[in-house]
C-alpha positions, 0 to 999 in steps of 0.5 A: 812471606810477610803478613799482610796487617792493616792498622786501624787507629786516630789518636796518640795512643794509635801513634806509637803503635804504627809507629813500632810497626814500621819501624818492627818492619811489619808489612802494613799493607793498610791504615784505616784511620778517623775522617778528617775533621775540623778543629778549632775557631776556625775550624781548620780540615785537620788529619788525624796523627796516624794519617800524617804519618801514614803519608810518610810511606807509600799506603794505602789510606782508608777513611770510612765515616761508618765502618759498619756500612763501609768497609769493603776497601779494608776487604779489598787488601786481603788481610792476614791480621788486623790491628786496631789500637784507639781507632774510635768506631766498632769494627763490623763482624764481617771485618773481624770474621776475614783475617786468617790469624784474627784481629787484635786490639790493644786497650789502654786498661786493664781490662776487664776493667774499663771496656769503652771509649774513655778508659784513661779519663775514667781510671784518673776521674774514679782515683785508681793507683793502678792502669795499664795496657791490654793486647787481646783478640777482639770480638764482636762485643765491645772489649770482649775478647780473650787476653793475650798478654798485660803490663800494669802501668802506675797513676801518680798524682800528678798525672793529667790525661795526657800525661798518662796516654802518652805513658801508655801509648809507649807501653802498648807500643812496646808491649805489642813488640815484644808480643806480636811474634809470637802472636804470628806464629800462633805460639802464644796463649789468650785466656777469656775475661772474668765476665763478674769483673767487667766496668765499662769506661763510656766516652764523656758527656757533657754533664760529664764535664760538669764539676759537682763541688758537693764532691770533695776536694780530691774528687774535684781534683781528679775531675779537672785532671781526668778531663785536661787536656780533652774534653775539660771540665767546668762550672758556670759564673755569673752565667758565664761558662768558666773551664777549669784546666788545672789546678790543687787541692786542700782538705779543711774543715774551717768552712763547713758552714759556707755553701759548697760551690762558693769562693772563699779564697783568692790569692795572687795565683789561686781562686780557692772554691769551698768543696765538700770536705776542703777546698779546691784552687783553680789555678788554670782557667778559661773564662768563656770567650777567652783564652786559656790563662794561669789565675796569676795573669789572669787576675793581673787584668781582670776582677771578676771573681769576689770572695763569697759569691758561688760557682753554680 
């Protein structure tokens, strides 16, 4: 008899794991995902990618607003195992304790590094060269359970959150595909996490998204790609919010006497802003109230930015 598995996930990262479970023929008896949300200026009610995929199958879909209080429908499915991947809410102890085969999580970092909800953002923002995926048993403490299996994934200089998320999602699905049979038959090993090496990747705040021009040009570069395509980095100019979506950087000591945040270059394709050790060249931006544009297209029809004036 096939094990009864409840899958919990919401994002693109979750989607690849769910697709793998369905392709491999596991007994998914229910899918738990975040409630539909209103998205964009027109506030269109939008379902998660996991829900959209799950609707193709005759599977119960459960969308609690607060799972810590509303989980009976999941218990009613009598799961032998719960598998989570980027679900987005803390799982209550009553659910963790129920499945006879336990609860496992596919986490997008090399635990114990980057426990929390935004590991992909922070590994890029911090300039890491390596990240990875961890298959782990879930515990009541966030991302603190025993490690079953890990796979290392390189971070390339051009990676942003979207690109790295896509690569990690494929690795995560593949790693779970190879590991799950051993978890189900009880032959897998697991090891406790080293608590002395724990770091956290909390969800980004509005302040985290703001660019500090006192950082080095490479740190600005990492901040921008570590928030692209969501939630985006920003600065202010002439009292307007300017989202900065893409760019490149260059160390340059010829502007040492100029205040950080000052526009020092305007070319056909970029706006160069002074950082601590050089210049960050903005190549894609979004002026408050406007759509996202390449700088080369923006400058064709606008002249808002002026040399020797400052971003704040």
